[in-house]
C-alpha positions as semicolon CSV with decimal commas, in nm:
position;residue;x (nm);y (nm);z (nm)
1;M;6,571;0,940;1,788
2;P;6,270;0,714;1,756
3;E;5,915;0,813;1,842
4;T;5,823;0,741;2,171
5;T;5,456;0,879;2,149
6;P;5,200;0,775;1,980
7;R;5,144;0,975;1,661
8;P;4,761;1,195;1,652
9;A;4,485;1,025;1,565
10;S;4,366;1,110;1,197
11;T;4,064;1,198;1,055
12;P;3,962;1,044;0,724
13;S;3,818;1,200;0,412
14;T;3,463;1,126;0,405
15;E;3,458;1,036;0,052
16;A;3,715;0,789;0,085
17;L;3,550;0,641;0,370
18;S;3,192;0,637;0,199
19;E;3,397;0,430;-0,096
20;A;3,608;0,177;0,145
21;V;3,254;0,075;0,330
22;E;3,008;0,077;0,000
23;R;3,325;-0,149;-0,207
24;R;3,285;-0,410;0,131
25;W;2,920;-0,382;0,131
26;T;2,903;-0,455;-0,250
27;E;3,187;-0,735;-0,325
28;D;3,222;-0,864;0,061
29;V;2,889;-0,748;0,226
30;V;2,595;-0,902;0,038
31;P;2,710;-1,235;-0,094
32;S;2,744;-1,345;0,237
33;L;2,510;-1,184;0,455
34;S;2,262;-1,373;0,149
35;E;2,390;-1,693;0,284
36;L;2,309;-1,625;0,595
37;V;1,991;-1,551;0,499
38;A;1,943;-1,883;0,364
39;I;1,980;-2,054;0,735
40;P;1,667;-2,066;0,944
41;A;1,851;-1,963;1,286
42;L;1,498;-1,966;1,476
43;S;1,515;-1,794;1,829
44;P;1,486;-2,041;2,060
45;V;1,149;-1,958;2,193
46;F;1,061;-2,051;1,820
47;D;1,291;-2,355;1,832
48;E;1,284;-2,542;2,173
49;D;1,522;-2,776;2,024
50;W;1,723;-2,552;1,881
51;E;2,092;-2,695;2,019
52;A;1,981;-3,061;1,874
53;N;1,877;-2,834;1,545
54;G;2,216;-2,646;1,520
55;Q;2,084;-2,366;1,284
56;L;2,181;-2,108;1,555
57;D;2,575;-2,302;1,550
58;A;2,498;-2,269;1,152
59;A;2,484;-1,897;1,176
60;I;2,789;-1,876;1,384
61;D;2,967;-2,066;1,169
62;H;2,875;-1,911;0,851
63;V;2,985;-1,557;1,003
64;R;3,324;-1,728;1,157
65;A;3,412;-1,876;0,808
66;W;3,376;-1,503;0,682
67;L;3,592;-1,368;0,928
68;A;3,838;-1,576;0,876
69;Q;3,903;-1,440;0,539
70;R;3,895;-1,079;0,618
71;P;4,192;-0,804;0,644
72;I;4,108;-0,745;0,995
73;A;4,158;-1,161;1,116
74;A;4,534;-1,063;1,177
75;E;4,443;-0,803;1,430
76;A;4,132;-0,973;1,584
77;T;4,048;-1,284;1,842
78;V;3,708;-1,489;1,688
79;R;3,583;-1,705;1,964
80;T;3,254;-1,866;2,011
81;V;3,161;-1,795;2,387
82;R;2,927;-2,087;2,509
83;L;2,795;-2,077;2,905
84;P;2,622;-2,439;3,013
85;G;2,234;-2,472;2,876
86;R;2,245;-2,131;2,699
87;T;2,281;-1,968;2,355
88;P;2,610;-1,948;2,226
89;V;2,752;-1,535;2,191
90;L;3,023;-1,458;1,871
91;L;3,263;-1,239;2,013
92;I;3,500;-1,060;1,796
93;D;3,774;-0,843;1,984
94;V;3,968;-0,594;1,766
95;A;4,309;-0,463;1,867
96;P;4,295;-0,092;1,941
97;T;4,509;0,087;1,661
98;E;4,845;0,255;1,886
99;A;4,721;0,618;1,925
100;A;4,394;0,457;2,062
101;V;4,549;0,200;2,305
102;D;4,412;0,389;2,608
103;R;4,072;0,484;2,480
104;G;3,886;0,158;2,630
105;T;3,653;-0,023;2,507
106;V;3,352;-0,018;2,234
107;L;3,109;-0,261;2,224
108;L;2,963;-0,307;1,923
109;Y;2,600;-0,476;1,949
110;G;2,390;-0,736;1,658
111;H;2,252;-1,069;1,676
112;L;2,240;-1,350;1,448
113;D;1,879;-1,528;1,598
114;K;1,568;-1,465;1,376
115;Q;1,188;-1,453;1,408
116;P;0,973;-1,723;1,253
117;P;0,900;-1,731;0,856
118;V;0,499;-1,684;0,853
119;G;0,330;-1,706;0,571
120;G;0,231;-1,500;0,319
121;W;0,517;-1,387;0,137
122;S;0,482;-1,181;-0,206
123;E;0,552;-1,386;-0,516
124;G;0,927;-1,514;-0,564
125;L;1,050;-1,431;-0,207
126;G;1,013;-1,662;0,083
127;P;1,188;-1,651;0,459
128;W;1,471;-1,895;0,377
129;T;1,539;-1,758;0,048
130;P;1,802;-1,464;-0,056
131;V;1,668;-1,238;-0,318
132;L;1,785;-0,896;-0,425
133;R;1,535;-0,626;-0,589
134;D;1,492;-0,283;-0,639
135;G;1,807;-0,191;-0,411
136;R;1,713;-0,439;-0,109
137;L;1,816;-0,787;0,011
138;Y;1,506;-0,972;0,085
139;G;1,430;-1,284;0,361
140;R;1,412;-1,321;0,725
141;G;1,702;-1,187;0,928
142;A;1,862;-0,942;0,645
143;A;1,761;-0,650;0,847
144;D;1,660;-0,751;1,199
145;D;1,947;-0,819;1,235
146;G;2,225;-1,011;1,048
147;Y;2,373;-0,735;0,873
148;A;2,481;-0,589;1,171
149;G;2,817;-0,771;1,232
150;Y;2,889;-0,736;0,902
151;A;2,832;-0,312;0,902
152;A;3,069;-0,321;1,233
153;V;3,305;-0,512;1,052
154;A;3,320;-0,249;0,764
155;A;3,384;-0,013;0,945
156;L;3,630;-0,121;1,166
157;E;3,823;-0,213;0,840
158;A;3,721;0,100;0,624
159;V;3,852;0,286;0,859
160;R;4,217;0,080;0,930
161;E;4,251;0,130;0,600
162;L;4,280;0,496;0,572
163;G;4,473;0,494;0,814
164;A;4,276;0,644;1,122
165;D;4,248;0,509;1,460
166;H;4,026;0,286;1,655
167;G;4,022;0,209;1,995
168;R;3,968;-0,147;2,151
169;A;3,652;-0,311;1,973
170;V;3,447;-0,611;2,054
171;V;3,182;-0,686;1,794
172;L;2,914;-0,936;2,016
173;L;2,674;-1,115;1,817
174;E;2,464;-1,310;2,057
175;T;2,183;-1,579;1,906
176;G;1,866;-1,493;2,189
177;E;1,725;-1,146;2,115
178;E;1,448;-1,260;1,954
179;S;1,342;-1,471;2,250
180;G;1,409;-1,172;2,487
181;S;1,785;-1,184;2,526
182;P;1,755;-1,433;2,858
183;D;2,067;-1,527;2,869
184;L;2,232;-1,210;2,790
185;P;2,284;-1,109;3,135
186;A;2,492;-1,408;3,265
187;Y;2,746;-1,372;2,945
188;L;2,793;-1,028;3,024
189;E;2,878;-1,129;3,380
190;H;3,103;-1,381;3,257
191;L;3,265;-1,148;2,964
192;R;3,295;-0,841;3,232
193;P;3,639;-0,882;3,304
194;E;3,742;-0,921;2,951
195;L;3,539;-0,631;2,807
196;G;3,691;-0,403;3,088
197;E;3,555;-0,026;3,095
198;V;3,320;-0,036;2,804
199;E;3,305;0,400;2,682
200;L;3,095;0,342;2,411
201;V;2,830;0,115;2,290
202;V;2,699;0,070;1,915
203;C;2,405;-0,143;1,857
204;L;2,306;-0,202;1,474
205;D;1,930;-0,356;1,616
206;S;1,718;-0,044;1,560
207;G;1,522;0,155;1,365
208;A;1,476;0,496;1,110
209;G;1,219;0,704;1,055
210;D;1,328;0,756;0,651
211;Y;1,620;0,683;0,432
212;E;1,719;0,992;0,400
213;R;1,869;1,042;0,739
214;L;2,101;0,913;1,028
215;W;1,808;0,823;1,284
216;L;1,983;0,796;1,641
217;T;1,754;0,587;1,892
218;T;1,725;0,756;2,227
219;S;1,486;0,553;2,402
220;L;1,322;0,169;2,394
221;R;1,013;0,015;2,562
222;G;1,046;-0,213;2,863
223;M;0,855;-0,591;2,837
224;A;0,644;-0,796;3,028
225;Q;0,439;-1,068;2,928
226;V;0,222;-1,345;3,128
227;T;-0,042;-1,602;2,981
228;V;-0,331;-1,667;3,191
229;T;-0,579;-1,940;3,165
230;V;-0,916;-1,922;3,341
231;R;-1,046;-2,237;3,468
232;V;-1,449;-2,295;3,543
233;L;-1,519;-2,663;3,477
234;D;-1,301;-2,986;3,492
235;A;-1,476;-3,057;3,131
236;G;-1,690;-2,890;2,862
237;Q;-2,034;-2,939;2,863
238;H;-2,334;-2,899;2,672
239;S;-2,420;-2,537;2,643
240;G;-2,759;-2,576;2,666
241;L;-2,759;-2,733;2,998
242;A;-2,471;-2,567;3,180
243;S;-2,473;-2,168;3,030
244;G;-2,636;-1,914;3,287
245;V;-2,573;-2,193;3,535
246;A;-2,177;-2,211;3,537
247;P;-2,017;-1,884;3,485
248;S;-1,793;-1,834;3,081
249;S;-1,430;-1,837;3,094
250;F;-1,412;-1,610;2,816
251;R;-1,640;-1,374;3,028
252;V;-1,429;-1,390;3,353
253;L;-1,111;-1,334;3,116
254;R;-1,231;-1,033;2,951
255;Q;-1,379;-0,872;3,321
256;L;-0,962;-0,957;3,438
257;L;-0,858;-0,766;3,109
258;D;-1,096;-0,464;3,205
259;R;-0,856;-0,422;3,531
260;L;-0,585;-0,391;3,314
261;E;-0,676;-0,180;2,984
262;D;-0,971;0,085;2,906
263;S;-1,137;-0,102;2,611
264;A;-1,254;0,161;2,471
265;T;-0,911;0,364;2,433
266;G;-0,673;0,132;2,494
267;E;-0,552;0,304;2,820
268;V;-0,326;0,098;3,036
269;L;-0,531;0,113;3,356
270;L;-0,252;0,018;3,650
271;P;-0,033;0,292;3,742
272;E;0,278;0,026;3,805
273;L;0,289;0,089;3,422
274;V;0,251;0,429;3,329
275;V;0,509;0,668;3,390
276;E;0,565;1,090;3,342
277;V;0,689;1,159;2,947
278;P;1,006;1,361;2,953
279;A;0,983;1,722;2,831
280;D;1,297;1,665;2,664
281;R;1,179;1,355;2,453
282;V;0,875;1,514;2,400
283;A;1,044;1,766;2,233
284;E;1,234;1,545;1,980
285;T;0,942;1,365;1,871
286;R;0,799;1,692;1,791
287;A;1,127;1,760;1,535
288;A;1,120;1,455;1,365
289;L;0,750;1,507;1,343
290;D;0,838;1,828;1,185
291;A;1,095;1,644;0,932
292;V;0,883;1,334;0,864
293;P;0,496;1,406;0,935
294;T;0,404;1,065;0,880
295;L;0,685;0,901;1,089
296;V;0,432;0,644;1,291
297;L;0,174;0,566;1,066
298;D;0,432;0,496;0,747
299;N;0,534;0,180;0,952
300;V;0,233;0,086;1,018
301;P;0,005;0,046;0,700
302;L;-0,356;0,038;0,816
303;P;-0,647;-0,136;0,568
304;E;-0,863;0,106;0,420
305;G;-1,127;0,294;0,612
306;V;-0,974;0,174;0,979
307;R;-0,843;0,471;1,184
308;P;-0,604;0,483;1,395
309;V;-0,625;0,486;1,793
310;V;-0,572;0,893;1,802
311;D;-0,522;1,117;1,504
312;D;-0,300;1,344;1,673
313;P;0,087;1,233;1,499
314;L;0,240;1,351;1,865
315;E;0,014;1,138;2,056
316;Q;0,046;0,859;1,830
317;A;0,450;0,884;1,804
318;L;0,386;0,930;2,255
319;N;0,186;0,638;2,269
320;N;0,410;0,379;2,088
321;T;0,739;0,453;2,266
322;W;0,662;0,612;2,571
323;R;0,338;0,483;2,716
324;P;0,229;0,121;2,790
325;T;0,002;-0,071;2,603
326;L;-0,152;-0,435;2,579
327;S;-0,154;-0,686;2,328
328;V;-0,320;-0,981;2,318
329;I;-0,054;-1,232;2,100
330;G;-0,218;-1,559;2,131
331;G;-0,468;-1,775;2,237
332;D;-0,571;-2,147;2,373
333;G;-0,879;-2,328;2,438
334;L;-1,070;-2,181;2,131
335;P;-1,161;-2,439;1,869
336;T;-1,152;-2,303;1,537
337;P;-1,507;-2,185;1,403
338;A;-1,570;-2,458;1,166
339;E;-1,478;-2,729;1,471
340;A;-1,677;-2,532;1,719
341;G;-1,950;-2,720;1,879
342;N;-2,261;-2,593;2,113
343;V;-1,985;-2,667;2,429
344;L;-1,945;-2,460;2,744
345;R;-1,596;-2,466;2,741
346;P;-1,387;-2,545;3,075
347;Q;-1,116;-2,276;3,035
348;T;-0,934;-1,991;2,769
349;T;-0,558;-1,961;2,769
350;L;-0,455;-1,580;2,624
351;A;-0,072;-1,469;2,613
352;L;-0,068;-1,118;2,690
353;S;0,219;-0,857;2,595
354;F;0,265;-0,518;2,751
355;R;0,504;-0,296;2,641
356;L;0,648;-0,067;2,918
357;P;0,751;0,222;2,903
358;P;1,183;0,319;2,947
359;T;1,207;0,430;3,258
360;A;0,890;0,193;3,378
361;D;1,033;-0,061;3,678
362;P;0,947;-0,384;3,458
363;E;0,955;-0,602;3,771
364;A;0,722;-0,388;3,913
365;A;0,464;-0,406;3,627
366;L;0,462;-0,815;3,613
367;A;0,410;-0,771;3,968
368;A;0,093;-0,513;3,972
369;V;-0,032;-0,752;3,642
370;S;-0,018;-1,096;3,810
371;A;-0,189;-0,949;4,100
372;A;-0,432;-0,773;3,921
373;L;-0,543;-1,137;3,764
374;T;-0,516;-1,336;4,028
375;S;-0,713;-1,136;4,291
376;D;-1,076;-1,178;4,406
377;V;-1,156;-1,325;4,073
378;P;-1,525;-1,329;3,944
379;Y;-1,684;-1,646;4,051
380;G;-1,454;-1,806;4,193
381;A;-1,289;-1,923;3,869
382;S;-0,947;-2,080;3,915
383;V;-0,683;-1,860;3,695
384;E;-0,282;-1,984;3,677
385;L;-0,046;-1,758;3,516
386;S;0,249;-1,919;3,319
387;R;0,516;-1,817;3,124
388;T;0,616;-1,484;3,311
389;E;0,816;-1,305;3,202
390;C;1,009;-0,871;3,170
391;G;1,265;-0,691;3,085
392;P;1,397;-0,306;3,139
393;G;1,336;-0,029;2,867
394;W;1,607;0,270;2,812
395;N;1,635;0,591;2,797
396;A;1,989;0,765;2,675
397;P;2,216;0,939;2,851
398;D;2,305;1,290;2,680
399;L;2,594;1,324;2,423
400;A;2,902;1,373;2,500
401;P;3,043;1,670;2,254
402;W;3,270;1,457;2,092
403;L;2,992;1,197;2,016
404;R;2,770;1,506;1,884
405;S;3,004;1,655;1,677
406;A;3,075;1,323;1,512
407;L;2,706;1,283;1,471
408;D;2,666;1,627;1,312
409;R;2,939;1,531;1,056
410;A;2,829;1,202;0,955
411;G;2,478;1,365;0,917
412;A;2,574;1,653;0,697
413;E;2,847;1,488;0,520
414;V;2,719;1,139;0,438
415;F;2,342;1,171;0,433
416;G;2,329;1,574;0,367
417;A;2,060;1,652;0,652
418;P;2,103;1,708;1,010
419;W;2,064;1,351;1,265
420;L;1,760;1,320;1,380
421;T;1,614;1,099;1,731
422;L;1,312;0,859;1,785
423;G;1,208;0,659;2,031
424;L;1,106;0,309;1,975
425;G;0,822;0,088;2,026
426;G;0,997;-0,209;2,067
427;S;1,255;-0,347;2,347
428;I;1,603;-0,437;2,311
429;P;1,674;-0,565;2,667
430;F;2,044;-0,514;2,629
431;M;2,008;-0,167;2,607
432;G;1,933;-0,156;3,003
433;L;2,129;-0,426;3,113
434;L;2,468;-0,239;2,943
435;Q;2,353;0,118;3,097
436;D;2,335;-0,078;3,425
437;A;2,667;-0,210;3,379
438;Y;2,836;0,097;3,212
439;P;2,675;0,397;3,416
440;S;2,947;0,603;3,255
441;A;2,942;0,470;2,874
442;Q;2,846;0,690;2,539
443;F;2,559;0,531;2,323
444;V;2,513;0,521;1,975
445;V;2,165;0,320;1,846
446;T;2,065;0,319;1,533
447;G;1,982;0,070;1,224
448;A;1,870;0,018;0,889
449;L;1,520;-0,114;0,981
450;G;1,338;0,163;0,809
451;P;1,006;0,198;0,618
452;G;0,921;-0,133;0,444
453;S;1,142;-0,367;0,642
454;N;0,908;-0,576;0,729
455;A;1,034;-0,664;1,074
456;H;0,922;-0,982;1,217
457;V;0,660;-1,045;0,934
458;P;0,628;-1,135;0,543
459;D;0,849;-0,946;0,316
460;E;1,158;-0,843;0,503
461;S;1,457;-0,685;0,334
462;L;1,708;-0,460;0,414
463;H;1,792;-0,142;0,221
464;L;2,114;-0,192;0,086
465;A;2,255;0,177;0,002
466;Y;2,087;0,289;0,371
467;A;2,241;0,048;0,578
468;A;2,591;0,082;0,384
469;R;2,551;0,505;0,452
470;V;2,508;0,367;0,851
471;T;2,808;0,200;0,849
472;T;3,010;0,492;0,724
473;A;2,890;0,683;1,012
474;V;2,966;0,440;1,221
475;A;3,282;0,428;1,109
476;M;3,292;0,810;1,137
477;V;3,223;0,734;1,492
478;L;3,470;0,485;1,571
479;A;3,745;0,714;1,447
480;A;3,629;1,005;1,606
481;H;3,620;0,787;1,961
482;A;3,976;0,715;1,909
483;R;4,016;1,109;1,912
484;G;3,867;1,187;2,188
């Protein structure tokens, strides 16, 4: 009698899975990822003419060409999704194996857009020049986050090669993450009927505390940004004639900033931006610091003589993951010192970036900041706000038993050490959006952005051996999800 029920999902050996993944990384992933590094696919906020320049499309086309040659191509539908006026998305829809047709959708996320090149790269390195050196691939977008799509495909192929099962897998690679993912909500709504019930989300755009174990990100900070301009004159005036009569726009702005932040400690003063840190996240942070005592400072190379905001490693970690911070990320209206004359300037502009606690309401936070900057302004100076935006943070749901078991196995057999968790001081708005859309989904937020990865700054690099091990762990999670 022919078989009428799906065969039980198999469990591939970790050794075989690791070998299959490492072979793909060496032979297939690194050559194509190196070519992707060479494409200057700047995120739209850094390239207003991105559509005409075509570099985001070039990145998508490059990955599509690679996918067309992959063994998994026969089981996948690959297409570029475009909504009018929005950055494109590459969607790779891989059919489930027979035994896992009822396991729902696994959504694997990454992005192809990049930060600007910035100067100061070391000799022999450059943002668009891929260089293999000492086990790392250097170049902009290698670690953040060009490798993610390749890792997802390699994991799926390794699972299939070894006769194991996986559920329906959709790899979504967006091209606006470095701009705050402004187009992603529209795409999620557009794709909702097609995606169906998402049961597992795998995000590879996160960090690692070291390269010795698997790290799961359990929280991400939200963000709020605003550009504020204070104007006191219609035109600059000779400082010898105007100072002491007309107020200084810089001083007015300094007083407004004092409403937002304690300049002595960096503490953000608006209650709408502050939450109580959950006890379980404090405990997880302590455990991570027990394993890697320099977890925070390893990623922040302070010059000799410069002290951190606080000395206690736990407070450093919580400041970076669960407490709000203000960074002044840009300015205008200030000439360079070499060009400065004795002029009382008419206006000063600053770009303010707030990192928000994972569970803070970003809309309420932005409203509170806006009110503090525009209410009862000293001297009746004019205040204009522009380029306002905000995005949600994310606090991970509890792990299902099957997922915890898979991670335990990956930690022991792939890394030889228990997996640990960390909060991330940055933002991935996609996670908060997905948790709202799929509240019952499980989340694996991990990645290869470990010490020395240098995302957003000179000498960005991907630790290749670690990225391959993370890929193996993802493959084990996919197989475990199919087994349930």
